C-alpha positions as CSV (number, residue, x, y, z in Angstrom):
1,M,7.2,15.0,13.7
2,R,9.4,14.2,10.6
3,F,11.4,11.2,9.7
4,A,13.8,10.1,7.0
5,I,13.6,6.4,6.2
6,R,16.6,4.8,4.5
7,L,16.2,1.5,2.8
8,M,18.8,-1.1,1.6
9,P,17.7,-2.8,-1.7
10,E,18.0,-6.6,-2.0
11,N,19.1,-6.2,-5.7
12,E,20.6,-3.5,-7.8
13,P,19.6,-1.8,-10.0
14,Y,16.0,-1.8,-9.0
15,R,12.9,-0.3,-10.6
16,V,11.0,2.6,-9.2
17,P,7.7,3.4,-11.1
18,F,6.8,7.0,-11.6
19,N,3.4,6.4,-10.3
20,H,4.6,4.9,-6.9
21,L,2.7,7.0,-4.4
22,R,-0.1,4.5,-3.8
23,H,2.6,1.8,-3.0
24,L,4.1,4.0,-0.3
25,Q,0.6,4.8,1.0
26,G,-0.1,1.0,1.2
27,L,3.1,0.4,3.2
28,I,2.2,3.2,5.7
29,Y,-1.3,1.9,6.3
30,R,-0.2,-1.7,6.7
31,R,2.5,-0.9,9.2
32,I,0.1,1.3,11.2
33,Q,-2.6,-1.5,11.1
34,R,-0.1,-4.0,12.5
35,M,0.9,-1.7,15.4
36,N,-2.4,0.0,16.2
37,P,-5.6,-1.5,14.5
38,N,-7.9,1.0,16.2
39,L,-5.9,3.9,14.8
40,S,-5.9,2.2,11.4
41,L,-9.7,2.0,11.4
42,R,-10.0,5.7,12.2
43,L,-7.7,6.7,9.5
44,H,-9.7,4.6,6.9
45,N,-12.8,6.9,7.7
46,P,-13.0,9.2,4.7
47,K,-14.4,12.0,6.9
48,V,-11.5,11.9,9.3
49,P,-8.5,14.2,8.7
50,K,-5.3,12.2,8.4
51,F,-2.6,14.7,9.4
52,F,0.3,13.0,7.8
53,T,2.1,13.1,4.5
54,F,5.1,11.7,2.8
55,S,7.6,12.4,0.0
56,L,8.2,10.8,-3.3
57,F,10.6,7.8,-3.2
58,M,14.3,8.9,-4.0
59,T,17.5,7.0,-4.7
60,E,21.1,7.7,-4.3
61,R,21.6,7.2,-8.1
62,R,19.1,6.8,-10.9
63,E,18.9,6.2,-14.6
64,F,16.0,7.1,-16.8
65,L,15.0,4.8,-19.7
66,N,13.2,6.1,-22.8
67,G,9.6,5.1,-23.1
68,K,9.6,3.1,-19.7
69,P,7.1,3.9,-16.9
70,H,9.9,3.7,-14.3
71,F,13.5,4.6,-13.6
72,L,16.3,2.4,-12.4
73,G,17.6,3.2,-8.9
74,S,20.9,2.1,-7.3
75,G,22.4,2.6,-3.9
76,R,20.0,3.1,-1.0
77,G,16.4,4.3,-1.4
78,Y,14.9,6.7,0.9
79,F,11.7,8.7,1.6
80,Y,10.3,11.2,4.2
81,F,7.3,10.8,6.5
82,S,5.8,13.7,8.5
83,T,2.8,13.9,10.8
84,A,1.4,16.3,13.3
85,V,0.0,13.4,15.4
86,P,2.5,11.5,17.7
87,E,0.2,8.4,17.8
88,I,0.5,8.1,14.0
89,A,4.3,8.5,14.1
90,E,4.7,5.9,16.8
91,A,2.5,3.4,14.9
92,F,4.2,3.8,11.6
93,I,7.8,4.0,12.7
94,G,7.3,1.2,15.3
95,G,5.7,-1.0,12.5
96,L,8.7,-0.3,10.2
97,L,11.3,-1.2,12.8
98,Q,9.3,-4.3,14.0
99,N,9.0,-5.6,10.5
100,P,12.0,-4.0,8.6
101,E,11.8,-6.3,5.5
102,L,9.4,-4.9,3.0
103,T,8.3,-5.1,-0.7
104,L,7.4,-2.2,-2.8
105,W,6.2,-2.6,-6.5
106,G,7.8,-6.1,-6.5
107,E,11.2,-4.9,-5.3
108,R,12.5,-6.0,-1.9
109,F,14.1,-3.6,0.7
110,T,15.2,-3.6,4.3
111,V,14.9,-0.6,6.6
112,E,18.4,0.3,7.3
113,E,17.8,3.4,9.4
114,V,15.2,5.9,10.5
115,R,16.1,9.4,11.6
116,A,13.8,11.8,13.4
117,I,14.5,15.2,12.0
118,A,14.3,18.4,14.2
119,E,11.8,21.1,13.1
120,P,12.7,24.7,12.2
121,E,12.0,27.2,14.9
122,K,10.5,29.8,12.6
123,L,8.7,29.2,9.3
124,S,7.3,32.5,8.1
125,G,9.5,34.1,5.5
126,R,11.3,30.9,4.7
127,K,11.8,29.4,1.2
128,F,10.2,25.9,0.8
129,V,10.7,23.3,-1.9
130,T,8.2,20.4,-2.4
131,L,9.3,16.9,-1.7
132,S,6.0,15.7,-3.2
133,P,3.8,18.1,-5.4
134,I,1.0,20.1,-4.1
135,A,-2.6,19.3,-5.1
136,V,-5.4,21.8,-4.9
137,T,-8.8,21.1,-6.4
138,T,-12.2,22.8,-6.7
139,K,-15.5,22.1,-8.4
140,R,-16.5,23.6,-11.7
141,I,-19.5,23.1,-13.9
142,Q,-18.7,21.1,-17.0
143,F,-21.4,20.0,-19.4
144,G,-24.0,21.0,-16.8
145,R,-22.5,19.0,-13.8
146,P,-20.0,19.9,-11.1
147,R,-16.8,18.2,-11.8
148,S,-13.4,18.1,-9.9
149,Y,-11.0,20.7,-11.4
150,D,-7.3,20.7,-10.5
151,L,-6.1,24.3,-9.8
152,G,-2.7,25.7,-10.6
153,P,-0.5,28.5,-9.2
154,D,-1.4,30.8,-12.1
155,E,-5.0,31.0,-10.7
156,P,-6.0,33.1,-7.7
157,E,-8.3,30.3,-6.4
158,F,-5.2,28.2,-5.9
159,Y,-4.0,30.4,-3.0
160,E,-7.4,30.9,-1.5
161,H,-8.0,27.2,-1.4
162,L,-4.5,26.6,0.0
163,R,-5.1,28.9,2.9
164,E,-8.6,27.6,3.6
165,N,-7.3,24.0,3.7
166,L,-4.7,24.8,6.2
167,V,-7.2,26.7,8.4
168,E,-9.5,23.6,8.3
169,K,-6.6,21.3,9.3
170,Y,-5.4,23.5,12.0
171,T,-8.8,24.0,13.5
172,A,-9.5,20.3,13.4
173,L,-6.2,19.4,15.1
174,T,-6.2,22.1,17.8
175,G,-10.0,22.7,18.3
176,R,-9.6,26.5,17.8
177,P,-9.1,28.8,14.9
178,P,-5.5,29.9,14.1
179,E,-4.3,33.2,15.6
180,T,-4.4,35.3,12.6
181,G,-5.2,32.9,9.7
182,E,-3.0,35.0,7.5
183,L,-1.1,33.3,4.6
184,K,0.8,34.8,1.7
185,V,2.5,32.5,-0.8
186,R,5.0,33.8,-3.5
187,V,5.8,31.1,-6.0
188,L,9.3,31.4,-7.4
189,L,9.3,28.2,-9.6
190,A,6.4,25.8,-10.7
191,K,6.4,22.6,-12.6
192,P,3.3,20.6,-13.2
193,K,3.2,16.8,-12.6
194,R,0.4,14.3,-13.4
195,F,0.2,11.2,-11.2
196,E,-2.0,8.1,-11.5
197,V,-3.2,7.8,-7.9
198,K,-5.5,4.8,-8.7
199,P,-5.8,2.7,-11.9
200,G,-7.4,5.1,-14.3
201,I,-7.6,8.0,-11.8
202,Y,-5.2,11.0,-12.3
203,Q,-4.2,14.0,-10.3
204,R,-2.4,17.1,-11.6
205,A,-0.3,18.7,-8.9
206,W,2.7,21.1,-8.7
207,H,6.3,20.9,-7.7
208,L,7.0,24.4,-6.3
209,V,9.6,26.5,-4.9
210,F,8.0,29.3,-2.9
211,R,8.2,31.7,0.0
212,A,5.4,31.7,2.5
213,Y,4.6,34.4,5.1
214,G,1.9,34.6,7.8
215,D,0.5,32.6,10.7
216,E,3.1,30.4,12.2
217,G,0.4,27.9,13.2
218,L,-0.8,27.5,9.7
219,L,2.7,27.1,8.3
220,R,3.6,24.6,11.0
221,I,0.5,22.4,10.1
222,G,1.5,22.7,6.4
223,Y,5.1,21.7,7.3
224,L,4.0,18.8,9.4
225,A,0.9,17.5,7.7
226,G,1.2,18.8,4.2
227,F,0.2,21.8,2.0
228,G,-2.9,21.5,-0.1
229,E,-5.1,18.4,-0.4
230,K,-4.7,14.6,-0.6
231,N,-1.6,14.6,1.8
232,S,-2.3,11.0,3.1
233,I,-1.8,9.6,-0.5
234,G,1.5,11.5,-0.9
235,F,0.9,15.1,-1.8
236,G,2.1,18.4,-0.4
237,M,5.2,17.6,1.6
238,V,7.8,20.4,1.7
239,K,11.2,21.0,3.1
240,V,12.8,24.4,4.1
241,D,15.3,25.2,1.3
242,G,19.0,25.5,2.2
243,R,18.4,24.2,5.8
244,K,20.8,21.4,7.0
245,E,18.8,18.6,8.6
246,R,19.5,18.2,12.3
247,V,18.9,14.7,13.4
248,K,17.3,14.4,16.9
249,R,17.2,10.6,17.2
250,R,18.1,7.6,14.9
251,W,17.0,3.9,14.9
252,K,18.9,1.2,13.2
253,G,16.7,-1.3,11.2
254,G,17.5,-4.7,9.7
255,G,18.2,-7.5,12.0
256,R,20.1,-5.3,14.4
257,N,19.3,-3.2,17.4
258,R,15.9,-1.4,17.1
259,E,16.7,1.0,20.0
260,G,16.7,4.7,19.4
261,K,19.8,6.7,20.0
262,A,19.9,10.5,20.5
263,A,21.9,12.3,17.9
């Protein structure tokens, strides 16, 4: 289940910090907690797969300022949210519509509209573009101790870990292994990004354009819950390149009607 969330700012222009993923993560968890406290408790368990991801925050127009840790946005802001678990979608989207006024990094917004986006029928062979960068990590010995190491698409391990991660998520969600477990990824364009995910803690990840081939179940879980690791803090969301979004349903936010309408 995938959603596009459109926000109306209280003031323009408004700041958007480059390291804003943790703010969106906090919004998601707060809204889920209000609607479904038991689900929120389960999602806070570090050993439980989360099965959701979200995109970077985008704006209709933006202006970059030299030396500033943020850009200025104007017009509506928006981001995407995706999950393989209907219960998570119901709690987060319900929480947004029930409490449409929100504050992100000190800026105030109102949820103007939420759109449910139809999924592609077939994913193998399609070209994908990241909406948030893909993070893949491993452990390597440094100074005699195992330390976390961020892999890149120029390293064969990147693709091995990418496939293994999708297999683990698919198996955890469905209770069975994928049909073939095959995955081939051909990267067409790669750009590294470095994000501060917590104060003083950084993650290197990759914006990619790539083609993926293989098991439809694996690709579906990647499309819905994210490719790579750390999806629930905003990494690994992709879209199918060149595909026009088909809206299945939309809900108006703000002080108006919260009822969903089929598109």
